[in-house]
N, C-alpha and C positions, 0 to 999 in steps of 0.2 A: 881393477879400479872401476870398470864399467859396471860390474855386478854390485860393487859397494855403493856406487851412486844410485843404481836402480833400487837397491834395498832401502836407502834413505828416503827416496821419493815415495816408495810404496808404503813404508811405515808411517811417514808423515801424513799421507793421504788417509790411511786407516785411523790414525790418531785424531785427525780433524773430524772425521765422521763420528768417532766415538765421543770425544770431549766437547766439540763445538756444535755439531749437528744433532747429537744425541741419537744417531742412527747408524750403529755399527753394521758393517757388511761382512765381517769375518769373526770367527770365534777367538777367544783369548789364546787358545792353544796354537792357532795358526799365526797370530801376531807374535807370540813368544818364540816360535820356531824361527821366524825370519829375524827377530831381534837377536837371538843367540848367534845366528849365522853372521849378522852384521858385526857383532862384537868380535867374533873370531877373525873376520877380515880386517877390522881396524887394528887388531893386535898384530896381525901378520904384516900389514902394510906400514904401520906406524903413523897412519894418516887418519884424522877424524874431521869430517866435514863440519863447517860452522853450524849447519842445520841438522846435524845428526841427533836422533832421539836419545842416544846414549849420553849426551851432555846434560840431560835433565835429571840425572841421579844426584841425590843429596851428597855433597862432598864433606870434607873435614871441616870442623868448626873454624871460623875466622876469628882474628884477634880483636877486631873492632870495626865499626862502620866508618867508611871514608865519606867525607862531605862531597857533594856534587852540586854545581850551579846549573840550574835548568837553562836551556837555551831561551825559552820564553817563560815569563812568570806564570805560575799557576794561581789564579785568583780563587778565593772562596766565594760563596754565594750569599746574597742578602736573603733574609728569611721573612716569610709571612705566615701567620697562624690563623687568619680569618679570611673568609671570602671577600670581605670589604677591603682588606689590605691587598688582596690579589687583584681586585678590580681597580684599586688605586694604581697598582703597577701597570696594568694594561692601559689605563687612562694616560699615564705619563708617556708610555711608549707611543700611543696613537697621537698625542699632541706633538711629540718630537717628529713623528713621521708625516703627520697631516694627511694620512691616507689609510686604507685598510691594510692590516698587518697580519702576516701568517706567524703562528707560534708553533713550537714543538713541545710536546709533553712526554716525559719519560719517568720511569720509577727512580726514586732516590734511595739507593741502597745504603745501609748502615754498616760500613766496613772500614777499610783503610785505603786511602787514595794512593795510587802508584803511577809513576810516569815511566814509560818505556821508550828508549831511543834506538833508532835504526839508522844505519849509514850504508849507502850503496846496496840496499836490499838485505842487509844482515843485521840481526839483533846485536846491539852493543852493550847496553846496560839497562838496569831498572833502579829507580830511586823512589823514596817516599816523597810526599809533598813537602814536608818540613815547614818552613815559614813562607813557602810560595816561591821564594827565590833560590834558596839552598835546601837540598834534601839529603837524605842518607842513602848511600849506595847499597842496595839490597839485591844485587844481581845474583849472587850465589843462592839466595833464598828463592827468588822468583824463578830461577832456572828449573826448580823442582816442579813447577806448575806446567802441566802438559797441554793446556788449552789455548796457548798463544803461539803464533808462528815464530820460528827462528830465522826464517827467510821469507821475504816478501818481494813482490814485483817492482814496487816503487824504488827508484834508484837514487833519489836525493837523500837529504837528511830529514829525519822525521821524529817528532815526539808525539806519542799517543798517550792518552790519559784513561785510566780505568779505575774501578773499585774492586779491590781484593776482598773476597768474601769467603766464608765457610758456610756451605749450605746446611740448613737446619737438620736434614736427615744425616748428613755426614757427621755433624756434631753429636747427634744422638748415638750413632754407631761408635764414635770415638770414646764417648763417656761410658759406654758399657764395659770397657776393659781398662779405662784409664786409672792410674793410681790416684791422681788428683783430677777429678772431673772439672771440666771448664764450665763456668756459670752461664756464659752467653756467647753468641756467635761473634759479636762485635769485638769483645776482648780476646776471643780465641784467635781471630785472624790477625789482630794487631800483635799478639804474642807470637804468632807463627812467622810473620814477615819480619818483625823487628827482633829476631832471635839470632844469636851469633852462631847457632848450630843449624845448618841447612837440613840436617836429618830430622830435626824437630819440625821444621816447616813441612817437609815431605810427609811426615807421619800424620800431620793434621789435615792434609789434602785441601789446601785452599784453592780457590778459583778466581778468575778475573773477568768481570764484564766491562767491556770498553765502550766509551761514550763520547770521546772528544779527540779531535786532532789539535794538539796544543801548538805544534810548529811544523811547517812545511817549507822546505827550502826553495822549492820551485812551484810555479803555477799560481793561480789566483786564490784569494782567500775564499774559504768554503762557507756555504750556508750550513746550518745544522743538518738538514736533509742530505746534502752532498757529503758531509763528514760521515754521517751514518752509513751511507751507501759505500763510501770509500773503505770504511772499516770492514764491512762485510766482504767487499771485493778482495781485500788483501788477506782475508782469512782470520780476522779477529772475532772473538766471541762477543756478540752483543745480545742484550736481552730482547726478546721478540716484540715486546710492547713499545711501539713508537708511533705517536699520533701527531698529525699536522692539523692545527685548529685555525679557523679563519675569523674567530671572534672571541671576546672575553667569555661569552656564554658557553661556547664550545670548550674553552679551556677549563672552566668550572666543571662541566660535565665529565671531561676526561679525568680530572683530579678526583671527582667523586667515584668514578669507575675504579681507579687505582686503589682508593681507600677501602672499597669493598673487596676487591680481588686480591689485595696484598695478603690477606689471611689464608689464601689458598695456594700461595706460591712457596717455594722451598728456600727462599732467601729472606733475611731480615731486612725490612725496609721501613723507613720512618717518614716518608713523604713523597712528593713528586717534584720534578724540576721542569720549569717552564722557561723557554728561551725564545727570543726573537729569531726567526729563521734566516732573514735577509742579512747577508754579510755586510752590505754597504750601510744599512741602517745601524748595525752594530758598531761599525767604525764611527758613524756620526754621533752615536750616543756615548761611546767611550766608557771610561771606568771612574769609579771613586778610588780612594786610597786602598780600599779593601775588595770592592766588588765590581763586576761588570754591571752597568746600568740596564743592560738588555736581558738580564736573566734573574730568575727568582726561584728560590726553593720554598715550596709550600709544606710546612710541617703539620702533620696530623695532630689532632687534639691529644694533649698529654694524658698519660695514664695516671690514675690516682689510686691511693690505697691508704688505709688507716693503720696506725700503730701507736705504741706508748712512748711518750717523751720521758726519758730517764733523767736527763740533766741538761743544763745550759752552761757552756763555758764561754768566757769572754776572751777573744783574741785581740792582740795589740798590733796594729799595722805600722807601716813606716812613717805615716804622718801623725801617729799617736791615737788614731781613731780606734775605739773599742767596738768590735763587731761580735754579736752573740752567735754561737754555733750550737745547734741543737743535737744532742746525742740521743739516738732512737733505739728502741728495741728492734733488732735487725728484721727486715721484711723484704720480700721479693717484689721488685717494681721494675717494669719495662725490661725484663731480662737480666736484672742485676740485683745483688743484695745491697740494700740501702741501710746505713746505720747512722748517717749524719744528714743534716738539712740546714738551710740558711734561714736566719731571721735578721732582717736588715738593721734594726736598731731597737731601742727599748720601746719607742712609740709603736713599732710594728708588733711587739710582743703584747702590749696592752690592747691595741686595736683588734688583734686576732684572738684575744682572750686565751692565750696559751699559758698553761701551768705545768709544772713538773708533776709527773704521775698521771696526767690526763691523757686521753686518747686524742690524737691529732690526725688531720687529713694532710697527706703528703702528695705532692705532684712532681713528676719528673718531666720537664719539657725540653727547652733548648739548652739548659745549663747542665754542667757535669754534676754539680751538687744539687739535689732536689730542694724544693721549697715547701715550707709549711704553709698551708692555706688557712688553717684555723683549727680550733678545738672542736671535736665532735661530742665529747662526753667528759664530764668531770666526776671525780670520786671523792669520798670522804677524806682520803689521804692526799688529795691533790694539794700542791703548795704553790703560792704566788712566787714568781721569779723576781728577785730583788734587784733593784737598780744599783750598780756598783758605785760606791762612794769614793773608792781609791782604786788605783790601777792594779789589776790582778797580777801583773808581772813584777812591778817595782814598789808598789805601795804608795806611790805619790798621789796627790790630789788629782781629781778629774774635773774637767770643765764641760758644761753642757752648751754646745754651740748648735743652734737649730735643733734638728732631730737626733744629733749624734753626741756621743761622749768622747772626750779626748784626754789622754794622759798628758800632763803638763811637763813631765820630765823628759827633756831631750836626750838624756843619757840612759833612758829606760832600756834594759837589755833586749827585750823582744822588739822594741822599736828600732834599735840599732841593727839587729839581725835582719829585720825586714828591709831596712834601707840599704844595707850592704848587698843583700840578695838581689834587690831590684837594680842597684847600680851595676852589678856584674851580669845581668841577664842579657839574653840574645839580642833584643832590640835596643839595648842600652850600650854598655861598654863591651859586651860580647866576650867576657872572660870565660872561655870554655873550661869546664872542669871545676868551676867555682859553684858551689851549691849552698842551699840554706844551712845544711849541717856544717859546711866549712865555715860559713859566717858565724854560726853559733860557737864553734870551737875557738875562733879567733877573738870573739868578743869576751868569752868566758875565761879563756886560758892566756890570752896575749894582750888583753886590754885594748883591742882595736876599737876605736870609736868613730873615726872619720874616714872618708873615702881615701884621703891622702895617705892614711896609715898603711893602706894596702901596698903602696909603692915603696914603702920603707922596709918591707918584710925581707928577710934573708932565709936561706936554706936552714940555718940554725933555728930560726923561729918555728919551723915546721917539724923539725927532727923529732921532738918529743910528743907530737900530737898523734893520737890514735888513728891508724889507717893510712898514714903518710910514709911511704918509702921513697927512696932516692929518685926513682923515675917519675913518680907522681909529683913530687916536690919540684923537680926541674921543669916538668911540663907546665905546672901551674904558674911558676915564676915566669916562664917564657910567655905564657898567655897574658899575664899581668903586664909584662913589658910591652907586648904587642898592642895592648889596649891604649897606649899613651897617645896615639894619634887618631882619636875617634872622629867621625863626621860631626859637624856642629850640632845637627839635629839629634843625633844619638846622645851626645853629651848633655844637651838641654833636657832630654827625656830622662837620662840617667840620674841627674842630681835631684830629681823627685820633687818638683814644684807642684803643689796641690792644684789639681785640675788640669795639668798639662800632660796630655797623652801624646801618642806618636804623631798624630795629624797636626795638632797645635804646635808641637816641637818643630815640625818641618816648616810650617808657616813662619814661626819666629826666626828660624835660621835663615830662611830665604829673605826675610825682610831686613834682619839686623846684620847678618853676615859675620858677626863676632859676638863673643860674650860681653865685651866691653860696651858695645852699642846697646845690647839688650838690658844691661844694668842701668842705662841712662833713660830708658823709655818711660813715659808717663802712662797713667791709666787711660787717658783720652787717646793716646797714640795706639795703645794695645787694643782697645775696644774697636778701633778701625780695621783690625785684621779679621779675616774671614772666620777663623775658628777660635776666636777669643771673645768671651762674653765679659760682662761687668764683674762677676764674682771672680773669675779666673784672672782678670786684669789686676784686681786688688791683691790677689794671692801672689802674683808674679812680682809686683812692686814691693810688697811686704817682704817677700823672700829675699830679693836682692838688696834691700835696704838693711837687712839684719846684719849685725856686726859679725856674727859667727859665719854667715855665708861669705861675706867679704874676705874674712880670714882664711876660710877653707879654699876659696877660689885662688887666692894668692899662694896658698900652700901647694895646691895641685899644680899650679904653674911652676913652682919652685922644684917640684920633683919630676918635672918634664912632661906633664899631661898638657898637650897642646891640641885643642879641637881644630879641625880643618874644615873650612868652607870652600868648596870648589865652585867658583863663579863660572857660569856658562859663558863661553867665549864666542859662541856662534853669533855672527853678525851678518846683516844683509838687508835687502830691500824691505823685509817685514820686521826688522828689529823694533821692539817696543810695541808691536801691534798684537792685540788680542782678537783673533779672527774666528768667525763662525762661518761654516760652509752649509749651504742649503740648496735644495733643488738638485737636478741632474746635470752633470758636466759631460759634454760629448767627447772630450779629448783625454779625460783623466778619470780614474777611479777615485772615489773620495779619499780612500786611504793614501793613494799616491799624492794627491793634492796636499793632504795634511803633512806628509813627510817633506814635500818641497817647501812648504811654508815654514815648518820647524827648522829645516836645514838652513834657512835664510833669516833666522833670528826670531820668528814669530811664535806665538803661543795659540794653539787651537782650543776653542771652547765648544761644548756640546749644545749650549743654548745662549740666546741673546740676553745679556745682562747690562747693567749700567757701566760695567768695566769693558764691554765690547767696543773696539775701535774701528773694526772693519768687517763687512759681510761680503762674502763671495757668493753671488746668487746665480745658480744655473737655471735650466728650464724647469717649469712647474714648481718654482719656489713658493712656499706657502706662508704659514703664520710667522715664521722667523723673519721673513722679508718684511712683512707688514709691521711687526714690532720694531724692527730696525728703522723703518721710515718714521714711525711715531717718535722714536727716541732721537732722531736726527743723526743716526750713525752712517758713516760713509759706506756706500754700496758700490761694488764693482762687478762687472760681468766677466765671462770666461775670456773674452778677447783681451780685456785690460789685464787680467791675471797673467796671460801668456806674455804680454808686453813687459810686465813687471819682472817676470822670471828671467827675461833676456837682458835686464839692466845690470 
């Protein structure tokens, strides 16, 4: 066993030199000889150490991806595409800090985000980012990657975040012998990691560059520089470019450097990531519903190309809105073959002078589907795009409302399919296994028209539908049954009120606490909420005043769909208080003080607003303290804060 342990340590050292440091000290022949010896010893002893390199071989195909909840949420990044937007970000940061701020700048790789978990120094699992809260377990696939450690020195619980990539040179080599060549590195790595067969993953040879400590069970919160150094110390592969900048000008210079040098590296990259380095300032700035306020992704100027517009088809959405989709002569753009592009509405078509048969300029920027910027050349055979007079799906009349066209038939097939698909989606009722194709079958074959119809379906209803076997039917019916107790905000989002997205749905749920209360709200009351404007307020009132909405809500209730609002029961000395922390506290870290306030019923804000009721001011408090004084907001010092905690 001593020899077996020795071989594991030696082989891991050599693998780290080869895959991480890119500086091998032995030949492949020497490595293979010790590897074969290790396998023989493992077979004889029946013991395989957790960090043995033999665990990295692609195993048998798995049946499906298990869901896994991340210990800490993985947020996405806000984006900027101009230097002015980047300057606006640094200005916001410096106003919040009221002092000079250090930023870090790193490459933004275009791959697939993965999160690796370690416990007591041993690798436990790997997951995709998913929706930030729940991802897919891809441990079997990631185990085939040889550039991350299976064993680390840190003995607590750890989540590290990285970007899985396939290097461009590796992709080129793969395509030389591939039956079906892969079009670009981004899709190649996504297909490699999210593949049920780990042998496919291993064959494509993905890699991971690590850049973030997502969760650490012990020790203080880390700055970005500390996290970077921690990752290197623990043996994780990081990209060598990491720059600390002390001003917005230095940030811009670093971004410009990356934009030039990215064409010379072996990894697909589409931008740079800028982060506040200081962990306490990060805690003070906090997060929006989607992004950390202390980080920004800078996306490089989009690539553009011209091609021929072959046809425009009009798609009908869940609200009845008709959206034009351009079908293009396929063309390579930003590493992908593009054959479709968006056109916002008929006015957009006219404004951009787009015609069928003409040559158009297409740009791929931050969106998955590229955008047509305008026509570059017309020909004798070019044809005007006609404005639809009737719905392309059901033939009903259309109405022009503002810049958009709407189908007036609430029972339009495409509209019903889109509504049902949205209702069942992950951030709505979360009916796993329910897809757009399922919705289409149910509308066309079973006459499903309302959300409540889903809860009346039986196994017999699915039995004669194509692609539905007993197991799939039972799983889907089980998921439909599970969805009967959604959170109130998910339910509000699911029923598809025009203009109500996830953030507005959360605000409405928090304020109303029930569907019944929401039905009673006036436009004036709704406009008073943070994320509801005048147009959305009108849409909400109109939606809940409609007779068919009232009938459907009653029917949903009758079939057992009961939205749940969980009231926060935390009470204490700070109950009802909206608190802003500013300055330096001698006895507490800012994150600790925030947790103490929230545990006693308070809500912490990142900036002073009209809703702020209390400001905790430490030493060297700046602009926030001055603003609080002007607004007449109550201000306490650290000594008073301690006294309040003891009450």
